[in-house]
C-alpha positions in Angstrom: 0.0 0.0 0.0 2.8 2.4 0.9 4.5 1.8 -2.5 1.2 2.7 -4.3 1.0 5.9 -2.3 4.5 6.8 -3.2 4.0 5.9 -6.9 0.8 8.0 -7.0 2.7 10.9 -5.5 5.5 10.7 -8.1 3.0 10.5 -10.9 1.2 13.6 -9.6 4.5 15.4 -9.3 5.5 14.6 -12.9 2.1 15.7 -14.1 2.4 18.9 -12.1 5.9 19.6 -13.5 4.7 18.9 -17.0 1.8 21.2 -16.6 4.0 23.9 -15.1 6.5 23.6 -18.0 3.7 23.9 -20.5 2.3 26.9 -18.7 5.8 28.5 -18.6 6.2 27.8 -22.3 2.9 29.4 -23.1 3.8 32.4 -20.9 7.2 32.9 -22.6 5.6 32.7 -26.0 2.9 35.3 -25.0 5.4 37.7 -23.5 7.8 37.7 -26.4 8.7 40.2 -27.8 8.2 42.8 -25.1 10.6 45.4 -26.7 12.6 46.2 -29.8 14.4 43.4 -31.6 17.7 43.8 -33.5 17.6 42.2 -36.9 21.2 41.9 -38.0 21.9 41.5 -41.8 25.7 41.1 -42.2 26.0 42.6 -45.7 25.4 46.0 -47.2 21.9 47.3 -48.2 20.6 46.7 -51.7 21.0 43.0 -52.4 18.5 40.1 -52.4 19.3 39.3 -48.7 18.7 42.9 -47.6 15.4 43.2 -49.5 13.9 40.0 -48.2 15.2 40.7 -44.7 13.7 44.2 -44.6 10.3 42.9 -45.8 10.3 40.2 -43.2 11.3 42.5 -40.4 8.5 44.9 -41.4 6.0 42.1 -41.3 7.2 40.9 -37.9 6.9 44.4 -36.5 3.3 44.6 -37.7 2.4 41.2 -36.4 4.0 41.5 -32.9 3.5 45.2 -32.2 7.3 45.6 -31.5 9.9 47.0 -33.8 12.3 44.6 -35.6 14.9 47.1 -36.5 17.3 46.1 -39.4 21.0 46.7 -38.7 23.4 46.2 -41.6 26.7 45.0 -40.1 28.8 44.3 -43.2 32.4 43.2 -43.4 34.6 40.1 -43.2 32.5 38.2 -45.7 29.6 38.3 -43.3 31.6 37.3 -40.3 31.4 40.6 -38.4 27.6 40.7 -38.3 27.3 37.1 -37.5 29.8 37.4 -34.6 27.8 40.3 -33.2 24.8 37.9 -32.9 26.9 35.0 -31.6 28.1 37.1 -28.7 24.7 38.6 -27.9 22.4 37.5 -25.1 20.4 34.4 -25.9 17.0 36.0 -25.3 15.6 36.5 -28.8 16.3 40.2 -29.0 19.3 40.0 -31.3 18.7 37.8 -34.4 20.7 37.0 -37.6 19.1 37.1 -41.0 21.5 35.7 -43.5 21.9 33.7 -46.7 23.4 30.2 -47.1 26.8 32.0 -47.2 26.6 32.0 -43.5 27.0 28.2 -43.3 29.5 27.9 -46.2 31.9 30.8 -45.8 33.5 29.5 -42.6 34.4 26.3 -44.6 36.8 28.5 -46.7 38.5 30.3 -43.8 41.3 29.4 -41.5 39.7 31.0 -38.5 36.2 32.1 -37.7 35.2 33.5 -34.2 32.2 31.2 -33.9 30.9 27.8 -34.8 27.7 27.7 -36.9 26.4 24.5 -35.2 27.5 25.3 -31.6 26.8 29.1 -31.4 23.5 29.4 -33.3 20.1 27.8 -33.3 18.2 27.7 -36.6 14.9 29.5 -36.2 13.2 29.5 -39.6 14.0 29.1 -43.3 12.7 32.1 -45.2 13.2 31.4 -48.9 14.9 29.6 -51.7 16.2 31.3 -54.8 17.6 30.1 -58.1 20.6 32.0 -59.4 21.1 33.9 -62.6 24.1 33.6 -64.8 24.6 37.3 -65.9 27.2 38.8 -68.1 27.9 42.4 -69.1 25.9 43.6 -72.0 28.8 43.9 -74.5 30.4 40.5 -73.9 30.4 38.9 -77.3 28.1 35.9 -76.4 24.4 35.4 -76.7 23.8 32.2 -74.7 25.4 29.8 -72.3 26.9 27.6 -75.0 28.5 30.6 -76.5 29.9 31.6 -73.1 31.5 28.2 -72.6 33.1 28.3 -76.0 34.4 31.8 -75.4 35.8 30.8 -72.1 37.7 27.8 -73.6 39.0 30.1 -76.4 40.1 32.7 -73.9 41.4 30.8 -70.8 41.7 32.9 -67.7 40.4 36.0 -69.4 36.9 36.1 -68.0 36.4 37.8 -64.6 33.5 36.7 -62.5 32.3 38.5 -59.4 31.8 36.7 -56.1 29.5 38.5 -53.7 31.3 36.7 -50.9 33.8 33.8 -50.8 31.9 30.5 -50.2 28.6 32.0 -51.2 26.0 30.1 -53.2 27.0 32.1 -56.3 30.7 31.2 -55.7 29.9 27.5 -55.3 27.6 27.6 -58.3 30.4 29.2 -60.4 32.8 26.5 -59.2 30.3 23.8 -60.3 29.9 25.5 -63.7 33.7 25.6 -64.1 34.0 21.9 -63.5 30.9 20.8 -65.5 31.3 23.2 -68.4 35.0 24.1 -68.5 34.3 27.7 -67.6 37.7 29.2 -66.8 37.5 32.5 -64.8 39.3 34.8 -62.4 37.4 35.5 -59.2 36.9 39.1 -58.1 35.6 39.1 -54.5 33.2 41.8 -53.5 31.5 42.9 -50.2 28.0 41.9 -51.2 25.7 41.6 -54.2 25.0 45.3 -54.8 28.6 46.5 -55.5 29.2 43.5 -57.7 26.1 44.2 -59.8 27.1 47.8 -60.2 30.5 46.8 -61.6 28.8 44.3 -63.9 26.5 46.9 -65.2 29.4 49.3 -65.6 31.4 46.7 -67.6 34.2 46.4 -65.1 33.7 42.7 -64.7 32.5 40.1 -67.2 30.0 37.9 -65.2 28.2 37.2 -62.0 26.2 34.3 -60.7 23.9 35.4 -57.9 20.1 35.2 -57.0 17.9 36.3 -59.9 16.2 38.9 -57.8 19.3 41.2 -57.9 19.8 41.1 -61.6 16.3 40.9 -63.1 15.6 44.7 -63.2 19.0 45.4 -64.9 18.2 42.6 -67.4 14.8 44.0 -68.2 16.2 47.5 -68.8 18.9 46.1 -71.1 21.8 46.9 -68.8 23.1 43.3 -68.6 22.4 39.9 -70.2 21.0 36.9 -68.3 22.2 33.8 -70.2 20.7 31.2 -67.9 19.1 30.4 -64.5 20.1 27.6 -62.2 16.6 26.3 -61.3 15.2 23.0 -62.4 12.7 24.7 -64.7 12.4 28.1 -66.4 11.0 30.8 -64.3 7.6 32.4 -64.8 9.0 35.9 -64.8 11.8 35.0 -67.2 10.2 32.5 -69.6 12.7 33.2 -72.4 15.8 32.5 -70.3 16.9 28.9 -70.4 18.1 26.9 -67.5 21.7 25.9 -67.2 20.6 22.2 -67.2 19.3 22.7 -70.8 23.0 22.9 -71.8 24.6 21.0 -68.9 22.1 18.3 -67.8 21.7 17.8 -64.1 23.1 21.2 -63.1 21.0 22.9 -60.4 21.8 25.3 -57.6 19.9 27.5 -55.2 20.7 30.2 -52.6 18.6 30.2 -49.5 17.8 32.5 -46.6 17.1 32.0 -43.0 16.8 33.3 -39.5 19.1 32.3 -36.6 19.3 33.1 -32.9 22.2 32.7 -30.5 22.6 29.2 -29.1 20.7 28.8 -25.8 17.7 30.9 -26.8 14.7 29.5 -25.1 12.7 27.0 -27.1 9.6 28.9 -26.5 11.1 32.0 -28.1 12.4 30.0 -31.0 8.9 28.5 -31.6 7.2 31.9 -31.3 9.6 33.4 -33.8 9.2 30.5 -36.1 5.4 30.8 -36.0 5.6 34.6 -36.7 8.0 34.1 -39.6 5.8 31.4 -41.1 2.8 33.7 -40.8 4.7 36.6 -42.5 5.9 34.3 -45.3 2.3 33.1 -45.9 0.9 36.7 -46.2 1.1 39.1 -49.1 4.8 38.5 -49.4 4.3 35.3 -51.4 3.0 36.8 -54.6 5.7 39.5 -54.7 8.6 37.1 -54.3 7.2 34.6 -56.8 7.4 37.3 -59.4 11.0 37.9 -58.4 12.0 34.3 -58.6 12.2 33.5 -54.9 10.1 30.7 -53.4 9.2 31.5 -49.8 9.5 28.4 -47.6 7.5 28.3 -44.3 8.3 25.3 -42.1 9.3 24.2 -38.7 12.6 25.0 -36.9 13.4 21.3 -36.8 13.0 20.9 -40.5 15.2 23.9 -41.1 17.9 22.5 -38.9 17.9 19.2 -40.9 17.9 21.1 -44.2 20.9 23.1 -43.0 22.8 20.0 -42.0 22.3 18.3 -45.4 23.2 21.5 -47.3 26.3 22.0 -45.4 27.5 18.4 -46.2 26.9 19.1 -49.9 28.7 22.4 -49.8 31.6 21.1 -47.9 32.3 18.6 -50.7 32.3 21.4 -53.3 34.6 23.6 -51.2 37.0 20.8 -50.7 37.0 19.5 -54.3 37.3 23.1 -55.6 39.9 24.1 -53.0 38.0 27.2 -52.3 39.6 29.3 -49.6 40.2 32.9 -48.6 43.7 34.0 -49.4 
């Protein structure tokens, strides 16, 4: 009889603790955010990352009633801004909005002041974007096949911008080099916007980066988009072929996500994830579909698994291509 009494007491205690934890989780979700949130974007204003990040921050401000203020902290190939977040309090009030460069750039560096897996927690994946293969308007080629031929006839002559070492565009260019024999000289930039400006100005020959950044220049005749890296042609660029039409099997995407410092309470991560998903499912969808970006609401757990798989694929490209910061 005494054992039964003790067992019942233990069960009651466990139920009480579980109930208290659930209540605490709900209270944490309800109270967050209670003041301004820093939304750190580690690259300059003007690129795809910045545009999507600002739209998302605005939506989150409207939904929560608290200001999500965008702070562009560029430099060090995105390292400076990411480090700011890594060293911030794990309370949900300093967040990192970044592209897939965040997970791949450290693979190319000898030393980075944080560990992507250990110092950050994935909150939400925001979008997935095919890349455009753009060239300056007066380059004497009209399609991808012509570019590959030109590159072989002029080895080492082509200059291709890289928004950041280890970025999706950089890895995509490395794959193109290997699959199509595209010889090029890398010109590193501090972000998409300055690279596009030099491409439009004719100071570099080509640039592979998310379609969103190049499409307006393409439609105004300021550069040529020879191909896109998606599986199928894009609705907003129906006349532009995919790379895979010339090089079967070639596909590449950039992606964007939100991270918090490691140790951020699960309740806060779940609240942020829910708010981001709500924002992505609102009026943003139609806008970004027209710009070639697929918004990707989903759970924080699914995002963490996606990140793990993508990092494994990227690490192989980096190692095989010997991509590293000099």
